[in-house]
GUTIGU-424807 format. One record per residue: chain; residue number from 1; residue in three letters; x, y, z of N, C-alpha, C in turn. Coordinates in pm, whole numbers. Example, Ala and Ser with C-alpha at 12.3 -4.5 7.8 and 13.67 -1.06 7.14 Angstrom:
! GUTIGU-424807
+-----+-----+------+--------+---------+--------+---------+----------+--------+--------+---------+--------+
: mol : seq : type : n.east : n.north :   n.up : ca.east : ca.north :  ca.up : c.east : c.north :   c.up :
+-----+-----+------+--------+---------+--------+---------+----------+--------+--------+---------+--------+
:   A :   1 :  ALA :   1319 :    -569 :    780 :    1230 :     -450 :    780 :   1320 :    -330 :    780 :
:   A :   2 :  SER :   1285 :    -225 :    708 :    1367 :     -106 :    714 :   1290 :       3 :    787 :
+-----+-----+------+--------+---------+--------+---------+----------+--------+--------+---------+--------+
! end
This chain:
! GUTIGU-424807
+-----+-----+------+--------+---------+--------+---------+----------+--------+--------+---------+--------+
: mol : seq : type : n.east : n.north :   n.up : ca.east : ca.north :  ca.up : c.east : c.north :   c.up :
+-----+-----+------+--------+---------+--------+---------+----------+--------+--------+---------+--------+
:   A :   1 :  MET :     82 :    -119 :      0 :       0 :        0 :      0 :     87 :     126 :      0 :
:   A :   2 :  LYS :    197 :     124 :     77 :     284 :      241 :     83 :    352 :     267 :    -52 :
:   A :   3 :  LYS :    381 :     159 :   -126 :     443 :      175 :   -257 :    348 :     247 :   -353 :
:   A :   4 :  LYS :    221 :     210 :   -349 :     123 :      276 :   -436 :    106 :     422 :   -399 :
:   A :   5 :  GLN :    103 :     452 :   -271 :      88 :      590 :   -225 :    211 :     672 :   -264 :
:   A :   6 :  PHE :    330 :     612 :   -248 :     454 :      681 :   -286 :    456 :     708 :   -437 :
:   A :   7 :  ALA :    418 :     608 :   -515 :     416 :      622 :   -661 :    317 :     730 :   -703 :
:   A :   8 :  ALA :    200 :     732 :   -641 :     100 :      834 :   -674 :    151 :     973 :   -638 :
:   A :   9 :  THR :    215 :     984 :   -522 :     270 :     1113 :   -480 :    380 :    1158 :   -576 :
:   A :  10 :  LEU :    465 :    1065 :   -615 :     574 :     1097 :   -708 :    519 :    1143 :   -843 :
:   A :  11 :  ILE :    422 :    1074 :   -896 :     361 :     1112 :  -1024 :    296 :    1249 :  -1015 :
:   A :  12 :  PHE :    225 :    1273 :   -906 :     161 :     1403 :   -886 :    265 :    1515 :   -880 :
:   A :  13 :  THR :    372 :    1491 :   -806 :     478 :     1591 :   -791 :    545 :    1620 :   -925 :
:   A :  14 :  LEU :    574 :    1517 :  -1002 :     636 :     1537 :  -1133 :    542 :    1612 :  -1228 :
:   A :  15 :  ALA :    415 :    1574 :  -1226 :     318 :     1643 :  -1312 :    308 :    1790 :  -1275 :
:   A :  16 :  LEU :    309 :    1818 :  -1147 :     303 :     1956 :  -1100 :    428 :    2033 :  -1140 :
:   A :  17 :  ALA :    544 :    1969 :  -1126 :     670 :     2033 :  -1162 :    677 :    2065 :  -1310 :
:   A :  18 :  PHE :    640 :    1970 :  -1394 :     644 :     1993 :  -1538 :    538 :    2093 :  -1583 :
:   A :  19 :  GLY :    429 :    2098 :  -1513 :     323 :     2195 :  -1545 :    365 :    2337 :  -1516 :
:   A :  20 :  THR :    450 :    2356 :  -1414 :     492 :     2493 :  -1379 :    605 :    2541 :  -1468 :
:   A :  21 :  ILE :    673 :    2452 :  -1536 :     781 :     2494 :  -1626 :    727 :    2588 :  -1733 :
:   A :  22 :  SER :    610 :    2559 :  -1787 :     555 :     2644 :  -1891 :    518 :    2782 :  -1840 :
:   A :  23 :  VAL :    498 :    2796 :  -1709 :     468 :     2927 :  -1651 :    587 :    3020 :  -1668 :
:   A :  24 :  PHE :    709 :    2964 :  -1667 :     828 :     3046 :  -1677 :    862 :    3084 :  -1821 :
:   A :  25 :  ALA :    797 :    3024 :  -1917 :     819 :     3061 :  -2056 :    764 :    3202 :  -2076 :
:   A :  26 :  ALA :    842 :    3283 :  -2141 :     801 :     3421 :  -2160 :    791 :    3453 :  -2308 :
:   A :  27 :  SER :    689 :    3528 :  -2341 :     680 :     3578 :  -2477 :    767 :    3702 :  -2486 :
:   A :  28 :  LYS :    848 :    3706 :  -2587 :     935 :     3822 :  -2611 :    901 :    3877 :  -2748 :
:   A :  29 :  THR :    930 :    4003 :  -2766 :     911 :     4067 :  -2896 :   1043 :    4130 :  -2937 :
:   A :  30 :  THR :   1079 :    4107 :  -3062 :    1201 :     4166 :  -3115 :   1171 :    4237 :  -3246 :
:   A :  31 :  LYS :   1243 :    4344 :  -3271 :    1231 :     4417 :  -3398 :   1364 :    4399 :  -3470 :
:   A :  32 :  ILE :   1356 :    4344 :  -3591 :    1476 :     4313 :  -3668 :   1470 :    4388 :  -3801 :
:   A :  33 :  ARG :   1575 :    4463 :  -3828 :    1583 :     4533 :  -3957 :   1617 :    4431 :  -4064 :
:   A :  34 :  VAL :   1544 :    4437 :  -4176 :    1561 :     4340 :  -4284 :   1593 :    4414 :  -4413 :
:   A :  35 :  GLU :   1708 :    4383 :  -4471 :    1748 :     4444 :  -4598 :   1690 :    4367 :  -4714 :
:   A :  36 :  GLY :   1647 :    4440 :  -4817 :    1601 :     4378 :  -4940 :   1451 :    4369 :  -4956 :
:   A :  37 :  LEU :   1376 :    4415 :  -4857 :    1230 :     4412 :  -4868 :   1186 :    4528 :  -4957 :
:   A :  38 :  HIS :   1130 :    4496 :  -5074 :    1091 :     4600 :  -5168 :    941 :    4610 :  -5191 :
:   A :  39 :  CYS :    870 :    4503 :  -5158 :     726 :     4503 :  -5187 :    651 :    4412 :  -5090 :
:   A :  40 :  LYS :    521 :    4408 :  -5108 :     438 :     4325 :  -5020 :    466 :    4176 :  -5039 :
:   A :  41 :  MET :    505 :    4136 :  -5158 :     539 :     3995 :  -5182 :    665 :    3956 :  -5105 :
:   A :  42 :  CYS :    760 :    4048 :  -5096 :     881 :     4024 :  -5016 :    842 :    4004 :  -4870 :
:   A :  43 :  SER :    760 :    4094 :  -4820 :     714 :     4085 :  -4681 :    638 :    3955 :  -4657 :
:   A :  44 :  ALA :    555 :    3916 :  -4753 :     476 :     3794 :  -4740 :    567 :    3671 :  -4733 :
:   A :  45 :  SER :    674 :    3672 :  -4808 :     767 :     3559 :  -4810 :    833 :    3542 :  -4673 :
:   A :  46 :  VAL :    878 :    3652 :  -4615 :     942 :     3647 :  -4483 :    839 :    3610 :  -4377 :
:   A :  47 :  THR :    719 :    3667 :  -4386 :     612 :     3637 :  -4291 :    581 :    3488 :  -4290 :
:   A :  48 :  LYS :    566 :    3430 :  -4409 :     532 :     3288 :  -4421 :    639 :    3200 :  -4355 :
:   A :  49 :  ALA :    765 :    3231 :  -4381 :     874 :     3152 :  -4324 :    877 :    3163 :  -4171 :
:   A :  50 :  LEU :    857 :    3284 :  -4121 :     860 :     3303 :  -3976 :    742 :    3236 :  -3908 :
:   A :  51 :  LYS :    624 :    3246 :  -3967 :     505 :     3184 :  -3907 :    516 :    3032 :  -3903 :
:   A :  52 :  ALA :    595 :    2975 :  -3993 :     615 :     2830 :  -3995 :    719 :    2784 :  -3894 :
:   A :  53 :  THR :    781 :    2878 :  -3824 :     885 :     2848 :  -3727 :    824 :    2818 :  -3590 :
:   A :  54 :  THR :    857 :    2705 :  -3534 :     808 :     2667 :  -3402 :    849 :    2771 :  -3299 :
:   A :  55 :  GLY :    751 :    2817 :  -3221 :     779 :     2915 :  -3116 :    743 :    3057 :  -3155 :
:   A :  56 :  VAL :    728 :    3083 :  -3284 :     688 :     3217 :  -3328 :    537 :    3230 :  -3310 :
:   A :  57 :  GLU :    497 :    3334 :  -3237 :     356 :     3353 :  -3204 :    286 :    3455 :  -3294 :
:   A :  58 :  ASP :    358 :    3560 :  -3333 :     300 :     3664 :  -3417 :    410 :    3730 :  -3498 :
:   A :  59 :  VAL :    377 :    3772 :  -3619 :     475 :     3834 :  -3708 :    411 :    3951 :  -3781 :
:   A :  60 :  GLN :    482 :    4062 :  -3786 :     443 :     4177 :  -3866 :    567 :    4220 :  -3946 :
:   A :  61 :  VAL :    563 :    4202 :  -4076 :     677 :     4240 :  -4161 :    633 :    4356 :  -4248 :
:   A :  62 :  SER :    713 :    4463 :  -4247 :     681 :     4583 :  -4324 :    791 :    4611 :  -4426 :
:   A :  63 :  SER :    754 :    4609 :  -4554 :     851 :     4645 :  -4657 :    877 :    4796 :  -4655 :
:   A :  64 :  ASP :    776 :    4874 :  -4614 :     794 :     5020 :  -4605 :    899 :    5058 :  -4501 :
:   A :  65 :  LYS :    894 :    4991 :  -4387 :     988 :     5020 :  -4278 :   1114 :    4937 :  -4288 :
:   A :  66 :  GLY :   1110 :    4829 :  -4365 :    1225 :     4741 :  -4376 :   1254 :    4667 :  -4247 :
:   A :  67 :  GLU :   1146 :    4619 :  -4182 :    1167 :     4552 :  -4055 :   1065 :    4442 :  -4032 :
:   A :  68 :  ALA :   1101 :    4352 :  -3942 :    1012 :     4246 :  -3897 :    998 :    4260 :  -3746 :
:   A :  69 :  VAL :    875 :    4259 :  -3699 :     849 :     4259 :  -3556 :    792 :    4121 :  -3525 :
:   A :  70 :  VAL :    864 :    4048 :  -3440 :     831 :     3909 :  -3414 :    808 :    3888 :  -3265 :
:   A :  71 :  LYS :    693 :    3831 :  -3233 :     662 :     3790 :  -3095 :    685 :    3639 :  -3090 :
:   A :  72 :  TYR :    764 :    3594 :  -2991 :     801 :     3454 :  -2987 :    813 :    3403 :  -2844 :
:   A :  73 :  ASP :    805 :    3271 :  -2830 :     823 :     3203 :  -2703 :    971 :    3171 :  -2688 :
:   A :  74 :  ASP :   1036 :    3236 :  -2592 :    1181 :     3221 :  -2579 :   1223 :    3082 :  -2528 :
:   A :  75 :  GLN :   1128 :    2999 :  -2492 :    1160 :     2861 :  -2454 :   1163 :    2769 :  -2576 :
:   A :  76 :  LYS :   1108 :    2814 :  -2687 :    1098 :     2731 :  -2807 :   1187 :    2778 :  -2922 :
:   A :  77 :  VAL :   1219 :    2906 :  -2925 :    1300 :     2959 :  -3034 :   1382 :    3078 :  -2983 :
:   A :  78 :  THR :   1499 :    3096 :  -3042 :    1585 :     3208 :  -3004 :   1580 :    3317 :  -3111 :
:   A :  79 :  GLU :   1625 :    3435 :  -3073 :    1632 :     3543 :  -3172 :   1731 :    3507 :  -3282 :
:   A :  80 :  ALA :   1838 :    3439 :  -3247 :    1936 :     3396 :  -3348 :   1871 :    3305 :  -3452 :
:   A :  81 :  LYS :   1785 :    3214 :  -3407 :    1715 :     3124 :  -3500 :   1620 :    3204 :  -3590 :
:   A :  82 :  ILE :   1553 :    3304 :  -3532 :    1463 :     3389 :  -3611 :   1541 :    3460 :  -3720 :
:   A :  83 :  ARG :   1659 :    3509 :  -3687 :    1746 :     3575 :  -3786 :   1788 :    3476 :  -3895 :
:   A :  84 :  GLU :   1818 :    3353 :  -3856 :    1854 :     3250 :  -3954 :   1739 :    3225 :  -4052 :
:   A :  85 :  VAL :   1619 :    3220 :  -4000 :    1501 :     3196 :  -4085 :   1487 :    3311 :  -4184 :
:   A :  86 :  ILE :   1501 :    3434 :  -4138 :    1493 :     3550 :  -4228 :   1600 :    3540 :  -4336 :
:   A :  87 :  ASN :   1723 :    3510 :  -4296 :    1833 :     3499 :  -4392 :   1809 :    3386 :  -4493 :
:   A :  88 :  SER :   1743 :    3280 :  -4450 :    1717 :     3167 :  -4540 :   1617 :    3202 :  -4650 :
:   A :  89 :  THR :   1543 :    3312 :  -4634 :    1447 :     3353 :  -4737 :   1513 :    3435 :  -4848 :
:   A :  90 :  GLY :   1641 :    3464 :  -4832 :    1712 :     3543 :  -4933 :   1724 :    3690 :  -4896 :
:   A :  91 :  PHE :   1665 :    3728 :  -4785 :    1678 :     3865 :  -4734 :   1781 :    3863 :  -4623 :
:   A :  92 :  LYS :   1821 :    3980 :  -4573 :    1926 :     3985 :  -4473 :   1877 :    4049 :  -4345 :
:   A :  93 :  ALA :   1884 :    3972 :  -4235 :    1854 :     4025 :  -4103 :   1978 :    4101 :  -4057 :
:   A :  94 :  VAL :   1964 :    4231 :  -4039 :    2078 :     4317 :  -4008 :   2100 :    4323 :  -3858 :
:   A :  95 :  GLU :   2224 :    4303 :  -3817 :    2261 :     4319 :  -3676 :   2278 :    4467 :  -3650 :
:   A :  96 :  GLU :   2208 :    4514 :  -3549 :    2220 :     4655 :  -3512 :   2346 :    4671 :  -3427 :
:   A :  97 :  LYS :   2424 :    4773 :  -3460 :    2543 :     4801 :  -3382 :   2507 :    4889 :  -3263 :
:   A :  98 :  ALA :   2567 :    4859 :  -3150 :    2541 :     4939 :  -3030 :   2600 :    5078 :  -3048 :
:   A :  99 :  SER :   2524 :    5179 :  -3011 :    2574 :     5316 :  -3023 :   2652 :    5350 :  -2897 :
:   A : 100 :  ARG :   2751 :    5436 :  -2915 :    2836 :     5475 :  -2800 :   2804 :    5612 :  -2754 :
+-----+-----+------+--------+---------+--------+---------+----------+--------+--------+---------+--------+
! end
């Protein structure tokens, strides 16, 4: 009987622990300057690739502004991966230099 109670307690504790891990996941938003966006079709191409990326929650790509604003789950995808996805579409995610 004690083995069953211990097993049930252990399973409950593990389920509770794994359930709280997702609470610590945070949505982040990043703005990335993208070179080469000339029209709405360019923006659509980048948008499609980003939306297909696991962890990306929302995407707004503007050819007028030359930027992508991406909301993402930082537990599932990194900003570096988002930049890789943009670069894989044939456009260039520009690294912003820190101003002094």
